[in-house]
N, CA and C atoms as a LAMMPS dump frame, in Angstrom:
ITEM: TIMESTEP
0
ITEM: NUMBER OF ATOMS
579
ITEM: BOX BOUNDS ff ff ff
-5.0000000000000000e+02 5.0000000000000000e+02
-5.0000000000000000e+02 5.0000000000000000e+02
-5.0000000000000000e+02 5.0000000000000000e+02
ITEM: ATOMS id mol type element x y z
1 1 1 N -10.438 -8.485 -5.133
2 1 2 C -9.809 -9.229 -4.832
3 1 3 C -9.639 -10.407 -6.068
4 2 1 N -9.99 -10.042 -6.69
5 2 2 C -10.045 -11.161 -7.949
6 2 3 C -8.361 -10.422 -8.372
7 3 1 N -8.735 -9.671 -8.531
8 3 2 C -6.92 -8.598 -9.804
9 3 3 C -6.237 -8.581 -8.232
10 4 1 N -6.219 -8.251 -7.238
11 4 2 C -5.408 -8.88 -6.165
12 4 3 C -4.852 -6.92 -5.918
13 5 1 N -5.624 -5.496 -6.481
14 5 2 C -5.271 -4.829 -5.903
15 5 3 C -5.784 -3.653 -5.016
16 6 1 N -5.426 -3.687 -4.554
17 6 2 C -6.446 -3.084 -3.271
18 6 3 C -6.243 -1.684 -3.573
19 7 1 N -7.231 -0.568 -2.609
20 7 2 C -7.898 0.762 -3.604
21 7 3 C -7.303 1.531 -2.234
22 8 1 N -6.448 1.092 -1.685
23 8 2 C -6.147 2.659 -0.75
24 8 3 C -5.593 1 0.408
25 9 1 N -4.911 2.332 0.789
26 9 2 C -3.762 1.37 2.126
27 9 3 C -4.636 0.833 3.591
28 10 1 N -5.583 1.154 3.722
29 10 2 C -6.869 0.245 4.267
30 10 3 C -6.836 -0.905 3.946
31 11 1 N -7.707 -1.346 2.654
32 11 2 C -7.405 -2.368 2.008
33 11 3 C -5.882 -2.921 1.52
34 12 1 N -5.252 -2.493 1.874
35 12 2 C -4.163 -3.328 0.936
36 12 3 C -4.071 -4.568 1.955
37 13 1 N -3.823 -4.035 3.469
38 13 2 C -3.907 -4.406 4.781
39 13 3 C -4.481 -5.265 5.752
40 14 1 N -5.735 -4.952 4.638
41 14 2 C -7.18 -5.993 4.537
42 14 3 C -6.78 -7.899 4.218
43 15 1 N -6.531 -7.371 2.733
44 15 2 C -6.012 -8.187 1.73
45 15 3 C -4.753 -8.803 2.489
46 16 1 N -3.503 -8.295 2.967
47 16 2 C -2.574 -9.106 2.909
48 16 3 C -2.506 -9.619 4.602
49 17 1 N -4.634 -9.671 5.525
50 17 2 C -4.523 -10.2 6.87
51 17 3 C -4.775 -11.593 5.695
52 18 1 N -5.871 -11.379 4.702
53 18 2 C -6.198 -12.155 3.57
54 18 3 C -5.331 -14.008 3.747
55 19 1 N -5.254 -12.482 3.289
56 19 2 C -3.348 -14.29 2.311
57 19 3 C -2.381 -14.713 3.727
58 20 1 N -2.944 -14.083 4.551
59 20 2 C -1.644 -15.094 5.774
60 20 3 C -3.215 -16.213 6.295
61 21 1 N -4.287 -15.843 6.173
62 21 2 C -5.041 -16.696 6.061
63 21 3 C -5.249 -17.99 4.893
64 22 1 N -4.805 -17.53 4.196
65 22 2 C -5.336 -18.886 2.417
66 22 3 C -5.496 -18.076 2.177
67 23 1 N -5.787 -16.865 1.393
68 23 2 C -7.263 -16.788 0.7
69 23 3 C -5.244 -16.062 -0.699
70 24 1 N -5.334 -16.556 -1.659
71 24 2 C -4.665 -16.097 -2.546
72 24 3 C -5.413 -15.176 -3.694
73 25 1 N -5.511 -13.715 -3.811
74 25 2 C -6.539 -13.302 -4.236
75 25 3 C -4.966 -13.106 -6.095
76 26 1 N -6.704 -14.177 -6.805
77 26 2 C -6.273 -13.571 -7.911
78 26 3 C -8.273 -14.481 -9.2
79 27 1 N -8.185 -14.325 -9.844
80 27 2 C -9.353 -14.344 -10.56
81 27 3 C -9.988 -16.565 -9.641
82 28 1 N -8.728 -17.048 -9.447
83 28 2 C -9.849 -18.249 -9.307
84 28 3 C -9.981 -17.633 -7.831
85 29 1 N -10.731 -17.085 -7.037
86 29 2 C -11.015 -16.671 -5.895
87 29 3 C -11.35 -17.831 -5.159
88 30 1 N -13.314 -17.414 -6.13
89 30 2 C -14.113 -18.451 -6.371
90 30 3 C -14.203 -19.487 -6.034
91 31 1 N -13.248 -19.656 -6.761
92 31 2 C -13.081 -21.192 -6.087
93 31 3 C -12.548 -22.005 -5.451
94 32 1 N -11.394 -20.944 -5.477
95 32 2 C -11.25 -21.63 -4.251
96 32 3 C -11.167 -21.404 -2.796
97 33 1 N -11.618 -20.17 -2.762
98 33 2 C -11.386 -20.335 -1.462
99 33 3 C -13.009 -19.34 -1.288
100 34 1 N -14.286 -19.501 -2.053
101 34 2 C -15.951 -19.417 -1.637
102 34 3 C -15.619 -18.84 -0.381
103 35 1 N -14.72 -19.308 0.856
104 35 2 C -15.63 -20.201 2.077
105 35 3 C -15.706 -18.557 2.616
106 36 1 N -14.473 -18.178 2.468
107 36 2 C -13.825 -16.704 3.192
108 36 3 C -14.575 -15.246 2.028
109 37 1 N -14.994 -15.868 1.147
110 37 2 C -15.445 -14.054 0.009
111 37 3 C -16.669 -14.227 0.666
112 38 1 N -17.747 -15.157 0.607
113 38 2 C -18.941 -15.175 1.09
114 38 3 C -18.923 -14.74 2.498
115 39 1 N -18.453 -15.189 3.226
116 39 2 C -17.643 -14.289 4.519
117 39 3 C -17.798 -13.087 4.678
118 40 1 N -16.567 -12.899 3.171
119 40 2 C -17.2 -10.983 3.869
120 40 3 C -17.504 -10.309 3.321
121 41 1 N -18.209 -10.97 2.615
122 41 2 C -19.68 -10.956 1.692
123 41 3 C -20.883 -10.21 3.365
124 42 1 N -20.789 -10.979 3.889
125 42 2 C -22.106 -11.623 5.344
126 42 3 C -21.628 -10.667 5.865
127 43 1 N -20.654 -10.974 6.349
128 43 2 C -19.577 -9.904 7.578
129 43 3 C -19.817 -7.88 6.767
130 44 1 N -19.946 -8.055 5.308
131 44 2 C -20.474 -6.233 5.413
132 44 3 C -22.079 -6.198 5.759
133 45 1 N -22.462 -7.23 4.893
134 45 2 C -24.174 -7.072 5.226
135 45 3 C -24.659 -6.724 7.52
136 46 1 N -24.054 -7.531 7.171
137 46 2 C -24.012 -7.387 8.641
138 46 3 C -23.281 -5.975 9.442
139 47 1 N -22.723 -5.666 9.073
140 47 2 C -21.782 -4.64 9.651
141 47 3 C -22.446 -3.773 9.105
142 48 1 N -23.31 -3.215 7.619
143 48 2 C -23.786 -1.82 7.526
144 48 3 C -25.252 -2.603 8.639
145 49 1 N -25.543 -3.101 9.167
146 49 2 C -27.408 -3.37 9.637
147 49 3 C -26.488 -2.938 11.112
148 50 1 N -25.699 -3.214 11.157
149 50 2 C -25.222 -2.696 12.981
150 50 3 C -24.208 -1.518 12.918
151 51 1 N -23.82 -1.184 12.238
152 51 2 C -23.256 0.267 12.582
153 51 3 C -24.505 1.499 11.893
154 52 1 N -25.723 0.998 11.826
155 52 2 C -26.8 2.169 11.369
156 52 3 C -27.78 1.822 12.998
157 53 1 N -27.647 0.759 13.578
158 53 2 C -28.235 0.515 14.812
159 53 3 C -27.412 1.553 16.136
160 54 1 N -25.706 1.019 16.363
161 54 2 C -24.75 2.048 16.57
162 54 3 C -25.076 3.035 16.612
163 55 1 N -25.139 3.522 15.368
164 55 2 C -24.618 4.943 15.061
165 55 3 C -25.901 5.46 15.357
166 56 1 N -27.103 5.178 15.295
167 56 2 C -28.465 5.81 15.504
168 56 3 C -28.861 6.097 17.211
169 57 1 N -28.314 4.697 18.131
170 57 2 C -28.239 4.563 19.545
171 57 3 C -27.186 5.31 20.142
172 58 1 N -25.68 5.717 19.522
173 58 2 C -25.179 5.297 20.309
174 58 3 C -24.237 7.186 19.971
175 59 1 N -24.352 7.4 18.964
176 59 2 C -23.822 8.999 18.24
177 59 3 C -23.919 9.841 19.491
178 60 1 N -24.525 10.397 20.342
179 60 2 C -24.322 11.912 21.15
180 60 3 C -23.061 10.821 22.095
181 61 1 N -23.021 9.723 22.632
182 61 2 C -21.88 9.527 23.21
183 61 3 C -20.853 8.713 22.806
184 62 1 N -20.805 8.779 22.028
185 62 2 C -19.016 8.627 20.172
186 62 3 C -18.259 10.21 20.267
187 63 1 N -19.476 10.236 20.347
188 63 2 C -18.753 12.552 20.277
189 63 3 C -17.796 12.81 20.991
190 64 1 N -18.56 12.172 22.087
191 64 2 C -17.175 12.967 23.683
192 64 3 C -15.691 11.974 23.303
193 65 1 N -15.806 11.186 22.91
194 65 2 C -14.421 10.237 22.784
195 65 3 C -13.263 11.758 22.419
196 66 1 N -13.527 12.877 21.3
197 66 2 C -13.488 13.203 20.656
198 66 3 C -12.422 14.423 21.455
199 67 1 N -13.301 14.596 22.631
200 67 2 C -13.495 16.376 23.78
201 67 3 C -11.881 15.748 24.323
202 68 1 N -11.357 14.643 24.19
203 68 2 C -10.115 14.165 25.605
204 68 3 C -9.017 14.169 24.847
205 69 1 N -7.964 14.526 25.314
206 69 2 C -6.697 14.476 24.697
207 69 3 C -6.585 13.708 23.424
208 70 1 N -5.523 14.272 22.548
209 70 2 C -5.044 12.925 21.703
210 70 3 C -3.918 12.116 22.504
211 71 1 N -3.005 12.261 23.262
212 71 2 C -2.708 11.718 24.199
213 71 3 C -3.249 11.307 24.879
214 72 1 N -3.855 10.635 25.945
215 72 2 C -5.12 9.899 26.427
216 72 3 C -4.81 9.038 25.116
217 73 1 N -5.821 9.539 24.498
218 73 2 C -7.045 8.315 22.93
219 73 3 C -5.788 7.292 23.37
220 74 1 N -3.652 7.918 22.491
221 74 2 C -3.403 7.198 21.953
222 74 3 C -2.752 6.265 22.937
223 75 1 N -2.583 6.84 24.443
224 75 2 C -2.154 5.883 24.438
225 75 3 C -2.95 4.338 24.969
226 76 1 N -4.167 4.865 25.122
227 76 2 C -5.014 3.115 25.084
228 76 3 C -4.994 2.712 23.62
229 77 1 N -4.646 3.595 22.607
230 77 2 C -5.234 2.962 21.163
231 77 3 C -3.418 1.861 21.381
232 78 1 N -2.714 2.697 21.955
233 78 2 C -1.412 1.606 21.952
234 78 3 C -1.298 0.564 23.046
235 79 1 N -2.32 0.683 23.96
236 79 2 C -1.89 -0.737 24.591
237 79 3 C -3.271 -1.72 24.375
238 80 1 N -4.494 -0.87 23.383
239 80 2 C -4.984 -2.048 23.26
240 80 3 C -4.476 -3.043 22.062
241 81 1 N -3.501 -2.607 21.324
242 81 2 C -2.735 -2.439 19.796
243 81 3 C -1.804 -3.893 20.626
244 82 1 N -1.569 -3.655 21.839
245 82 2 C -0.169 -3.953 21.972
246 82 3 C -0.917 -5.649 22.604
247 83 1 N -1.564 -5.722 23.321
248 83 2 C -2.784 -6.87 24.753
249 83 3 C -3.207 -6.77 23.092
250 84 1 N -3.767 -6.887 21.896
251 84 2 C -4.038 -7.674 20.406
252 84 3 C -3.486 -8.53 20.33
253 85 1 N -1.758 -7.943 19.887
254 85 2 C -0.296 -8.436 19.399
255 85 3 C -0.004 -9.689 20.343
256 86 1 N -0.557 -9 21.467
257 86 2 C 0.093 -10.503 22.221
258 86 3 C -0.923 -11.664 22.593
259 87 1 N -2.451 -10.929 22.943
260 87 2 C -3.391 -12.227 23.393
261 87 3 C -3.766 -12.767 21.535
262 88 1 N -3.108 -12.917 20.591
263 88 2 C -3.164 -13.567 19.061
264 88 3 C -2.436 -14.917 19.293
265 89 1 N -1.612 -15.22 19.354
266 89 2 C -0.447 -16.091 20.304
267 89 3 C -0.167 -16.822 21.185
268 90 1 N -0.253 -15.889 22.607
269 90 2 C 0.394 -15.529 23.277
270 90 3 C 1.982 -15.494 23.769
271 91 1 N 2.598 -15.244 22.415
272 91 2 C 4.375 -15.267 22.816
273 91 3 C 4.05 -12.605 22.099
274 92 1 N 5.449 -12.851 23.129
275 92 2 C 5.636 -11.794 23.445
276 92 3 C 6.997 -11.134 22.27
277 93 1 N 6.801 -12.061 21.629
278 93 2 C 7.296 -12.181 19.723
279 93 3 C 6.772 -11.078 18.68
280 94 1 N 5.154 -11.468 19.926
281 94 2 C 4.54 -9.95 17.729
282 94 3 C 4.45 -8.8 18.627
283 95 1 N 5.241 -9.075 19.853
284 95 2 C 4.674 -7.883 20.745
285 95 3 C 5.95 -7.322 20
286 96 1 N 6.956 -7.816 20.023
287 96 2 C 8.302 -6.55 18.824
288 96 3 C 8.519 -6.762 18.118
289 97 1 N 7.764 -7.552 17.439
290 97 2 C 6.916 -7.086 15.707
291 97 3 C 6.154 -5.827 15.561
292 98 1 N 4.762 -5.738 16.641
293 98 2 C 4.007 -4.662 16.784
294 98 3 C 5.002 -3.361 16.397
295 99 1 N 6.014 -3.493 17.523
296 99 2 C 6.675 -2.03 17.871
297 99 3 C 7.476 -1.97 16.678
298 100 1 N 8.561 -3.001 16.557
299 100 2 C 8.863 -2.542 15.119
300 100 3 C 8.554 -1.794 13.955
301 101 1 N 7.721 -2.851 13.455
302 101 2 C 6.288 -1.673 11.997
303 101 3 C 5.994 -1.409 12.384
304 102 1 N 5.485 -0.489 13.714
305 102 2 C 5.658 0.378 14.45
306 102 3 C 6.101 1.696 14.412
307 103 1 N 7.468 1.57 14.371
308 103 2 C 8.055 2.126 14.152
309 103 3 C 8.616 2.971 12.36
310 104 1 N 8.51 1.108 12.199
311 104 2 C 9.103 1.64 11.025
312 104 3 C 7.296 2.229 10.234
313 105 1 N 6.758 1.984 10.401
314 105 2 C 5.435 3.256 9.987
315 105 3 C 5.637 4.659 10.092
316 106 1 N 5.387 4.813 11.33
317 106 2 C 6.271 6.512 11.41
318 106 3 C 7.429 7.206 10.472
319 107 1 N 8.548 6.411 10.225
320 107 2 C 9.553 6.149 9.949
321 107 3 C 8.531 6.406 8.451
322 108 1 N 7.756 5.439 7.81
323 108 2 C 7.446 6.458 6.669
324 108 3 C 6.9 6.9 6.634
325 109 1 N 6.051 7.414 7.413
326 109 2 C 4.622 8.65 7.932
327 109 3 C 5.781 10.146 7.547
328 110 1 N 7.053 9.502 9.071
329 110 2 C 7.863 10.861 8.631
330 110 3 C 8.41 11.714 7.888
331 111 1 N 8.979 10.574 6.17
332 111 2 C 9.447 10.929 5.679
333 111 3 C 8.823 10.49 3.462
334 112 1 N 7.571 10.709 4.568
335 112 2 C 6.338 10.547 3.821
336 112 3 C 6.297 9.875 2.145
337 113 1 N 6.733 8.192 2.496
338 113 2 C 6.964 6.849 1.708
339 113 3 C 5.684 6.728 1.807
340 114 1 N 4.609 6.105 0.841
341 114 2 C 3.619 5.721 0.722
342 114 3 C 4.069 4.059 1.742
343 115 1 N 3.132 3.993 2.297
344 115 2 C 2.466 2.469 2.653
345 115 3 C 2.456 1.387 2.229
346 116 1 N 1.376 1.636 0.709
347 116 2 C 0.538 0.801 -0.508
348 116 3 C 1.995 -0.246 -1.09
349 117 1 N 2.37 0.524 -1.06
350 117 2 C 2.856 0.313 -2.64
351 117 3 C 3.763 -1.492 -2.081
352 118 1 N 4.452 -0.725 -0.593
353 118 2 C 5.102 -2.543 -0.202
354 118 3 C 3.498 -2.774 0.205
355 119 1 N 2.835 -2.632 0.578
356 119 2 C 1.605 -3.84 0.945
357 119 3 C 1.473 -4.196 0.149
358 120 1 N 1.198 -4.216 -1.253
359 120 2 C 1.23 -4.566 -2.891
360 120 3 C 2.197 -5.556 -2.667
361 121 1 N 2.749 -5.262 -2.568
362 121 2 C 4.055 -5.995 -2.913
363 121 3 C 4.458 -7.098 -2.27
364 122 1 N 3.86 -7.055 -0.726
365 122 2 C 3.993 -8.28 -0.225
366 122 3 C 3.129 -8.909 -0.47
367 123 1 N 1.483 -8.928 -1.06
368 123 2 C 1.32 -9.458 -1.277
369 123 3 C 1.395 -9.803 -3.138
370 124 1 N 1.672 -9.506 -3.371
371 124 2 C 1.823 -9.519 -5.233
372 124 3 C 3.154 -10.102 -5.046
373 125 1 N 4.157 -9.751 -4.649
374 125 2 C 5.359 -10.205 -4.626
375 125 3 C 5.569 -12.519 -4.699
376 126 1 N 4.676 -12.816 -4.157
377 126 2 C 3.97 -14.389 -4.228
378 126 3 C 3.451 -14.616 -6.01
379 127 1 N 3.068 -13.609 -5.888
380 127 2 C 1.941 -14.198 -7.249
381 127 3 C 3.271 -13.701 -8.273
382 128 1 N 3.927 -12.783 -8.931
383 128 2 C 5.5 -12.031 -9.594
384 128 3 C 6.01 -13.275 -9.048
385 129 1 N 7.015 -14.229 -8.367
386 129 2 C 7.578 -14.997 -8.416
387 129 3 C 7.73 -16.251 -8.845
388 130 1 N 6.009 -16.757 -8.237
389 130 2 C 5.533 -18.038 -9.184
390 130 3 C 5.58 -17.528 -10.767
391 131 1 N 4.716 -16.805 -10.928
392 131 2 C 4.581 -16.349 -12.412
393 131 3 C 6.063 -16.484 -13.437
394 132 1 N 7.233 -15.61 -12.56
395 132 2 C 8.317 -15.001 -13.074
396 132 3 C 8.813 -16.533 -13.047
397 133 1 N 8.729 -17.392 -12.055
398 133 2 C 9.696 -18.705 -12.272
399 133 3 C 9.07 -19.157 -13.498
400 134 1 N 7.704 -20.191 -13.309
401 134 2 C 6.702 -20.873 -14.84
402 134 3 C 7.266 -20.407 -15.916
403 135 1 N 7.546 -18.334 -15.97
404 135 2 C 8.214 -18.25 -17.27
405 135 3 C 9.432 -18.603 -17.67
406 136 1 N 10.445 -18.83 -16.809
407 136 2 C 11.74 -18.98 -17.186
408 136 3 C 11.223 -20.41 -17.061
409 137 1 N 10.704 -21.317 -16.481
410 137 2 C 11.223 -22.24 -16.913
411 137 3 C 10.774 -22.894 -18.606
412 138 1 N 9.665 -22.07 -19.02
413 138 2 C 8.738 -22.645 -19.925
414 138 3 C 10.062 -22.195 -21.82
415 139 1 N 10.675 -20.561 -21.092
416 139 2 C 11.925 -20.347 -22.234
417 139 3 C 12.928 -20.843 -21.806
418 140 1 N 12.952 -21.243 -20.571
419 140 2 C 14.79 -22 -20.893
420 140 3 C 15.266 -20.939 -20.384
421 141 1 N 14.845 -20.268 -19.375
422 141 2 C 15.866 -18.8 -18.756
423 141 3 C 15.929 -17.635 -19.431
424 142 1 N 15.268 -18.006 -20.823
425 142 2 C 15.618 -16.493 -21.48
426 142 3 C 14.766 -15.617 -20.995
427 143 1 N 15.802 -15.183 -20.452
428 143 2 C 14.532 -13.261 -20.15
429 143 3 C 13.851 -12.432 -21.336
430 144 1 N 14.622 -12.579 -22.652
431 144 2 C 14.602 -11.172 -23.389
432 144 3 C 13.213 -11.763 -23.821
433 145 1 N 12.211 -12.954 -23.507
434 145 2 C 11.436 -13.21 -24.047
435 145 3 C 10.287 -12.082 -23.391
436 146 1 N 10.624 -11.176 -22.634
437 146 2 C 9.294 -10.016 -21.864
438 146 3 C 9.406 -8.53 -21.811
439 147 1 N 10.391 -8.935 -23.501
440 147 2 C 10.584 -7.254 -24.136
441 147 3 C 9.744 -8.232 -25.738
442 148 1 N 10.437 -9.682 -25.822
443 148 2 C 10.35 -9.235 -27.52
444 148 3 C 8.685 -9.664 -27.426
445 149 1 N 8.021 -10.422 -26.908
446 149 2 C 6.899 -11.152 -27.406
447 149 3 C 5.832 -10.148 -27.498
448 150 1 N 4.702 -10.554 -28.134
449 150 2 C 3.501 -8.575 -29.358
450 150 3 C 2.898 -8.048 -28.024
451 151 1 N 2.654 -9.235 -26.544
452 151 2 C 2.103 -8.929 -25.319
453 151 3 C 2.951 -7.55 -24.181
454 152 1 N 3.491 -8.778 -24.006
455 152 2 C 4.992 -8.651 -23.025
456 152 3 C 5.805 -7.92 -22.852
457 153 1 N 5.263 -7.379 -24.472
458 153 2 C 6.845 -6.214 -25.035
459 153 3 C 6.065 -4.905 -24.977
460 154 1 N 5.549 -4.283 -25.206
461 154 2 C 4.638 -3.095 -25.399
462 154 3 C 4.423 -3.254 -23.522
463 155 1 N 4.3 -3.899 -22.462
464 155 2 C 2.991 -4.315 -21.443
465 155 3 C 4.836 -3.393 -20.3
466 156 1 N 5.867 -4.033 -21.076
467 156 2 C 6.611 -3.568 -20.295
468 156 3 C 7.768 -2.675 -20.796
469 157 1 N 7.307 -2.136 -22.296
470 157 2 C 7.553 -0.844 -22.023
471 157 3 C 7.205 0.096 -21.426
472 158 1 N 5.477 -0.152 -21.739
473 158 2 C 4.973 1.484 -20.1
474 158 3 C 5.405 1.385 -19.197
475 159 1 N 5.266 -0.134 -18.427
476 159 2 C 5.973 -0.242 -17.096
477 159 3 C 7.214 0.738 -16.945
478 160 1 N 8.473 0.177 -17.9
479 160 2 C 9.637 0.809 -17.892
480 160 3 C 9.311 2.659 -17.378
481 161 1 N 8.296 2.989 -18.754
482 161 2 C 8.208 4.65 -18.675
483 161 3 C 8.163 5.529 -17.79
484 162 1 N 6.68 4.959 -17.027
485 162 2 C 6.152 5.067 -16.429
486 162 3 C 7.019 4.551 -14.522
487 163 1 N 8.056 3.916 -14.561
488 163 2 C 8.903 3.818 -13.42
489 163 3 C 10.267 5.036 -13.983
490 164 1 N 10.266 5.926 -15.235
491 164 2 C 10.988 6.814 -15.627
492 164 3 C 10.646 8.041 -15.896
493 165 1 N 8.889 7.972 -15.765
494 165 2 C 8.477 9.536 -16.382
495 165 3 C 8.76 10.448 -14.899
496 166 1 N 8.691 9.877 -13.468
497 166 2 C 9.269 10.828 -12.472
498 166 3 C 10.044 11.589 -12.635
499 167 1 N 11.621 10.493 -13.132
500 167 2 C 12.855 11.485 -13.293
501 167 3 C 12.727 12.701 -13.915
502 168 1 N 12.248 12.286 -15.154
503 168 2 C 12.163 12.954 -16.226
504 168 3 C 11.256 14.155 -16.105
505 169 1 N 10.953 14.097 -15.317
506 169 2 C 9.717 15.403 -14.509
507 169 3 C 10.395 16.052 -14.028
508 170 1 N 11.604 15.538 -13.498
509 170 2 C 11.98 16.394 -11.751
510 170 3 C 12.835 17.192 -13.084
511 171 1 N 13.5 16.807 -13.448
512 171 2 C 14.794 16.966 -14.777
513 171 3 C 14.457 17.477 -15.237
514 172 1 N 13.254 18.098 -15.786
515 172 2 C 13.123 19.043 -16.718
516 172 3 C 11.979 20.374 -16.152
517 173 1 N 11.665 19.79 -14.353
518 173 2 C 11.599 21.067 -14.367
519 173 3 C 12.267 22.156 -12.926
520 174 1 N 14.287 20.979 -13.04
521 174 2 C 15.157 21.673 -13.012
522 174 3 C 15.973 22.484 -14.261
523 175 1 N 15.646 21.985 -15.065
524 175 2 C 15.934 22.364 -16.436
525 175 3 C 15.103 24.339 -16.222
526 176 1 N 14.017 24.58 -15.932
527 176 2 C 13.303 24.948 -16.304
528 176 3 C 13.781 26.287 -15.536
529 177 1 N 13.834 25.752 -13.814
530 177 2 C 14.572 26.8 -12.857
531 177 3 C 15.814 27.687 -13.564
532 178 1 N 16.941 26.296 -14.267
533 178 2 C 18.025 26.524 -14.303
534 178 3 C 18.088 28.449 -15.621
535 179 1 N 17.143 27.997 -16.585
536 179 2 C 16.872 28.095 -17.844
537 179 3 C 15.763 29.728 -17.246
538 180 1 N 14.933 29.496 -16.105
539 180 2 C 14.374 31.383 -15.037
540 180 3 C 15.211 32.068 -14.311
541 181 1 N 16.294 31.545 -13.884
542 181 2 C 17.595 31.645 -12.822
543 181 3 C 18.572 32.57 -14.125
544 182 1 N 18.031 32.677 -15.072
545 182 2 C 19.187 33.253 -16.278
546 182 3 C 18.899 33.242 -17.271
547 183 1 N 17.438 34.236 -16.889
548 183 2 C 16.844 34.445 -18.752
549 183 3 C 17.388 35.801 -19.187
550 184 1 N 17.728 35.837 -20.217
551 184 2 C 17.695 37.203 -20.934
552 184 3 C 16.857 38.785 -20.761
553 185 1 N 16.159 38.256 -20.358
554 185 2 C 16.067 40.058 -19.871
555 185 3 C 15.9 40.31 -18.882
556 186 1 N 16.913 40.068 -18.04
557 186 2 C 17.443 40.571 -16.623
558 186 3 C 18.927 41.6 -17.373
559 187 1 N 18.87 42.566 -17.536
560 187 2 C 19.682 44.25 -16.813
561 187 3 C 21.084 43.059 -16.385
562 188 1 N 22.463 42.733 -16.792
563 188 2 C 23.362 42.563 -16.475
564 188 3 C 23.842 44.35 -16.147
565 189 1 N 24.276 43.695 -14.454
566 189 2 C 25.045 45.468 -14.165
567 189 3 C 26.504 45.116 -14.045
568 190 1 N 26.962 46.08 -14.448
569 190 2 C 28.934 46.105 -15.124
570 190 3 C 29.251 47.187 -13.804
571 191 1 N 29.85 46.796 -12.976
572 191 2 C 31.245 47.713 -12.332
573 191 3 C 32.099 49.313 -12.845
574 192 1 N 32.126 49.761 -12.76
575 192 2 C 32.712 50.614 -13.759
576 192 3 C 34.101 50.451 -12.588
577 193 1 N 34.762 51.019 -13.624
578 193 2 C 36.804 50.854 -13.358
579 193 3 C 37.089 52.338 -12.975
């Protein structure tokens, strides 16, 4: 929370939910949203105790869920998600939003598009936008300040190289395949006339 960088997709979604509740990630989070932070710490401790108790007494019963067909479990999960979306504000628009984002999530999963960067963009986007506007106002709309300052210059260079690295790696792999395809060790067979 102090950096605003979640470690996984699940924590990114949780951080996004906290952002909707007014928590602003960053170094000042303990001063601006201490009630949410300490409530989260307390809920983690309570959750550990409850998980130990439930895990000890109900493990045998909960394992039976794995014996059910996946179609049945998925139907119950979808039903509970729709009920939860509607119950939050008694608004059918929330149900449609759940359906739209569910389809988008399925397509992301189907085409192997990572969801975590998208959630990170939603969380860190407002911070980056406000910082960008502050910089533009401070330096008279001179965007070259991001490349000429002693700290921001190397960081921007590293960011650009990081973005271009997969492209260069893919080009290098294609070149290797082309070179391997016409290696000089292969004999050339010519037809006799």
